[in-house]
Phi, psi and omega in degrees: 000136179282145176237132177073158179197154175241125178257122179260128182253142174256103187305326182294339181259358182287145178289139180270096184287341182291349182296334184253010181288139175248346170231153179223149178281139174239131182264124174278103185296336177287323181278328184299127181262001177073027183284341181063022176300324183290331187303306183288344181275345182289116183292341180256003182052043183260008178247129175231157176267128187218138176272127183265344178223150179304127178080358181273149177296145179295142179234163180295135178227134187249132176269104186288348175291333183248341179294129180259002175075032184287333177088005180298318181301320178298320182291326185267349181294119184290339181247010179055044179274351180246125179234141178275129180234147177293145178297000000 
């Protein structure tokens, strides 16, 4: 029996789930503490931690091409730095 596997994705061929979203999460970069709690909960893997300024701690950044607006990230953020807003 095989154990483990690596799935390689070709991003250019991935379906853009964000096309049908009617609300989107917005990250308040001032409130975000960079804990990355939201990252593993995103069902579309559209949240990455990214530094926006040299030497600054990484903060949540959302790829809206793939975000479907489910709101899970808003629910799990411990400091309520993510809010769902209408498109």
